[in-house]
N, C-alpha and C positions, 0 to 999 in steps of 0.2 A: 824757492825758487833756485837756488843755487845748481849749475849744471845744467840748467835748462837746455842751453846749445849745445854743450858734450852730447846731453841723451838723445838731441835731435841727428848728433852728427854720426855718435856710436850705431845707432839702430838704421841709418841709411837713406833718412829724409834731405841733405844737405847735399845741392850741388854747384849753384850759382850764389855767391852770395855777394853785396857790395861793399861789406868791411865785416871779417867775419869776429876778429878783436872787437871791434866795436859795438856788434851786436852781442857777442858774449859778455861783454861787460854789462851792456844796461839793461840783460833778459838777467842777470846775475843781482842786481844794484834795486828794481823796483818793479813793480807792477806796472805791466805793459801790455797796452792795447794795442793789438795787431786783428789781420783782417784776410780774407780772402774769397773772391767773386766767385759764384757759379748761377752761369746763363744758364735757364731754364729751356734751351731749346729744343730738348727732348722729356719725355713723360714720364722719365726716372733717371736716377745717378746710374753711373755705372761703376764696376769695377774702380776703373783709370781715375775716379775721384775720391775712391777712401785712401790714396797715400797721402792728398791734401786734411785731409777728414783725418785718420791718424795723428798726424804730424800738427792739427790744431788742438786735437786733444792732449797730447803730452805737451805741449806747453798751457793749456787749463790746469792740466793737472799741476802743472808746477806750481801753479798762484798768477796768472796770467789771463788776460780778457779776454777772448774772443768775439770777430764779429763775422758771422756768416751772412755774405753779402749777399742777395739774391738779383740775379741780375735783369730786373722786370723791363727797367729801362734800354740796357745796353742789348738785348737780345731781341730790341725792335729795328736793330743795325745787323747784329750777327760780326762775332771775331773771324776776320780774315786769316788767324793764326790757323795754320798746319792746312789751309785749305788749298787747291788749285781751282777752284771755280767759286762765286759768289754763292753762300747762302741762301736758304728758302727763305722768305720775308715769310714769319707767323701772324698769324692773326692775335691782336692782342687779350681774347678770348682765349686762345689755346696759351698763351705762354700764360695769363693769370692761372690758371689751372696745371698747369706744370710747375708754376712756382709754388702751390698749394703742397704739390706733393713731395717737391724737393726739402720742404722746408720741414714735413714730419720725417723723412729718412733721414735729413740731418739732427734731430734732434735723438737720434737714435745712440750720436757718436759724443755730443755737447750739451753741457747743463746749461740752462737758458732761466735758470731759477732766482730770484732774488739780486738782479744784476752781474750773476759770474761769467754771463755772456749777450751778445746780443744780436736779433736776428733781424737785419734791416734789407728794405727794397730800395734801387739807386733810383725806380721809376719817380720815388716820393719827392727827387731833386732833378733829375735829367728829363721825366716830361713836361715840365713849366718852363723849360728854362727858354732866354728872350735870345734871339738867335744872336742879334746886330751886336747887343751887350756882350753876349758868349763871346765873339769871336773878339772884340774888342779889349775885354779881363782877358781872357784863356788863351785864346788860338795865339795872341801876339806871342807868348813863349817859347813855339813850338817852332824848329827849323827845320822844312820841308827835305832839303839835304838829310838832315841828321834820321830825319823818320824814314825816308827809302834806304836808309845805311841797313836799316834792320833785318835781318832774314825775310820774316814775315811778308814784309813789303816786298825784297828785291826778287823773291821765287813768285810774285805774283803779277810782277811785271811784264811777262813776256805771255801771259794768259789772259789779261788784262786785270784792273783792279778797279771797283767802282769810286767813286767818290764820296760815298755814304760808306763803303766800307774803311776808307781812308782815314774817316772821324771816330772811327772805334777808339783809337788810342789816344786820342785827344777826349771822349769821353770816361774811359778808363781811368786815364791821369787826376781827369776832375773828380773822380769817385775819392781818390784818398785823398787828394785837397779836401775835400768836402768832408773826412771824414778825420782826419786830424783838427779841422777847424771846430768842429762838432764834437768829439769824443777823443781827442787827443789821440790818435793812432798814428804809431809810429815804425810798424810793420808791415808789408803789405807781403803774402806767399802766394805761391801760385805753383803752374807745371814750367817745365821747362822752356815749352814753347812760349810762355807767357812772359819771359825775361823782357824783352823789348817795350812792353807796355808795363812793365814794373817799373823798370828803370825811367820809363818817361814822368809814372807819378811822382816816383823819388824826386826826380829833378823840379819838378814842378810846382812842389810843396817847398823845394828851398829858393826857389826864386820867386816865388809870394810872399811865405812868412818866412826865409832866411832859417830854418828850421832843418837841424840834422833828421833825415828816416832813414830807415831800410828797405830794403830788395832782397828775398831768399827766395830760389823757386827748387822743387823738386825732383826727384829723375822720374823720366820714362820707366817704369820697369816692364825688362822683358822677361821670357821665360829663356830658363839657358837650353832647352832642345828649340828655340828659335822662332816658336808663336808668339803672337802677339798676346800679352797678357789679359786675362776676361777674355777672348775669343772662344767660343762654343760653337759646336754642330747648329744652332740656331742664330748665332749671330752674337751680339755681345753680351755679359756675365751682368744684367740689371740688377736691381737694389729692391726693385718692385716683387713682391712676391706673385704678381698677377701673370708677370713676363717670365719672372725662374722662380721656380715654387723652391722654398727651403730644400729638400731634396734635393733637387739638381745643383742648387747652390753649394750644398755640404760635399756633394760627390766630387763638384768641379776642383775643390781643396784636397779632398781626397786621391785626387790622381793627377798633382802635379809633379812633374822631374825630381828626383831625390835629390838631384843639386840645387834646387831651389829651395826646400825648406828652410833651411836655418834664417837664412834672407827676408823670405814670406815671417815666418813667424816673428820677425823681431821689425817689420812694416805693421804686420796686419795683425798684432797684438797688445796685451798690455803685458804678457808674462815679465818677468825681470829677466836680463838680458843674459846674467850668468845659467837660467836655464833654458831662455832661446840655444846659448852654445850646448850644452850639454843634451840637448835633441837632437840640434844639427850634429853632433858625431856619433848617433847611430848610425848604421850600417847595417844592411841587406835588407831580414825582411821585420827587421824591430825598427827601420827608419820608417814602418806603415805606423807604428803607435807616434811617431812625431806629427805625422798626416793628419791622424785621426784626431791631435789635440788642436790642431791646426785650423781643422773644419769645425770640429765643435766650438771650438771661441769665438772663432769669425762668426757663425753663424750665428751664434748664441746675442753675439752685438749687434748683427743687422736685422735679425730675423724673431728675436727673445732665447729664454733658453726652451722655453716648453717645445718651439716648433725646432731646436735645436738636438733637443734628447732626442724627439721624435723621427727624425732624418737620421742620427746616429743607430736608432733601435731598428728602424728600417733598414739600413743601409747591412747591420749584422745578420738581422734578417736574410734577405737576399744572398747575402754574401755564404754565409757561415750555418743558415738554419738555423738561428736562432730567435724563438718568440715569433714565431710564423704567423700567428694574427696581428702580429702590428705592423703590416707592408703598407699597410691604406697611406705610409707619406711616399709609397714610389710613384710618380708619375703614372696616372690611368686615365683611361678612358672609355664609355659603354659600345658594345660590339653587339649588335641584334642577332637572335638566333635568326630571323628571318635570312640574314646576310648569309648565315654558314649552310641556312637548307641549299640557300643557290650556290654559294660555293664564294673566297676569297681568298687571291693570290697571295702569298706571301708577301712578295714584293711591294705590294698596296698596304700591309699590316705594317710593315718597317717606316714604311714614308708617311704614313696617315699618324704613326706614334712620331713622328719626328725623329726618331734615330738615324735615318738615312733622311739625305734632302732632295733626292729624285731615284727614280728607278734604277737608273743609270749604277748611283752609288751602292743602292740595293743588290745590285745586280754582282758588282764587284766584291761588294761585300757577302756574299751567298759563295760564290767562286773561293775566293778565298779563307772561307772555312771560321768565319767570324760570327755570323749569323745561327741563333739558337729558338726552337721553342720547349718550352717547358724543360730546359736542359739538355737538349738534345739539340745536336749539329743539325741545321737543313741543308742537303746536300745539294739539291736541283733548284734551280729559278723559276723550275715549272709548278711547284709545291701547293695545293690549295689546299686549304682548311673547309672542309663540307659538314651534310650532316652527323659525322662523326664525333665534330667539336660542340656540336650543339647542345647536348644535355651537361656540358661542363660549365661550371659556376666563372671560371677564368681562366685565362692564357698569360704567360708568361713568356715575353719575347726578349731576348737580350743582346746588346751587337758589342762584340771585341769581349772584354775580357769585364767590363762594370759598368755599364749602359745598360738599362733595365727600363723596361715598360710593362704594363698589366694591362690589358683588355679584362675588364667587368662583363659579362654576358648576360644578357637580360632576354 
């Protein structure tokens, strides 16, 4: 357990903390139960959640006990944090389906065997609350003036804040109290946008139980080139392989800016920090070795070692001509020979492949010399694949330097 807080800080997981010295002493002196909540408002976790998942994993590896709290109850309201308008209210059936997917994905990062960690759902205590008793026993501890001082609520006053959203912070705070009472939980963690909610829970435990608990937030990670971390042409970089294939996931990390490599290795792998620093010092073409290590380590954790090795083999096959028989991991789709007999425009193929979001984007790609067909540059937006391609088994599209897609001709 010694040095657990120092590890989090050294690897870049600490942004705000209610008491750094006090929390460091606690983590060094005893096994601490801590938690992070995940509201299943989408069908999959994404890269933004990985900062919290890795922080939890590091603490668990240091001997502490994580609680992964699925927000089956709070999702019925929706967290207003970071939102300019009210979230869509989801059917309970959808929330439950999403929760099941979250549980499977979180299990790739944390060990829940033999009591080493807990997976709980706050619907178990929130769904059956008596509203009058809850207001009397819990609501009385909250100051409306103080709640409105938090950025989450201040930014919504101009656009409108519903009463149901105003209750969210109280419910999340109540989660902390319940977990302290039932599990001895002393620390809540989350992203920087959750600071107000976490502090509210910490204060509620102190008011009701007179106990000292702690709040810790992790930074919101951005790329050095200014892009939002995990943002792809198709949208968010989800952890669900049905939404983002292991190959696409692997390729994302292979293509991060050089300036981000050391930071991402520290955050998103379990490599010793000395090795992280050494890889981060690589320059020029040698930095690609570090990027491949990042992509392989992270894809192995999220999708398993077999899928990660397949993605690496496919990537090398496409880029370097190695193991050409192993291209199956490259994203692909069937293209009917009948279509080729009629003729298919190159712009349509790039859009259908997801390499471009629209024909306008495909036109720009071709005009800028970034569109390739079977390794040859496409030099006109009028190019049509016709019967001359119908006898082939496949065609390979490339957008830019490193984004590929295979059409299998049947």
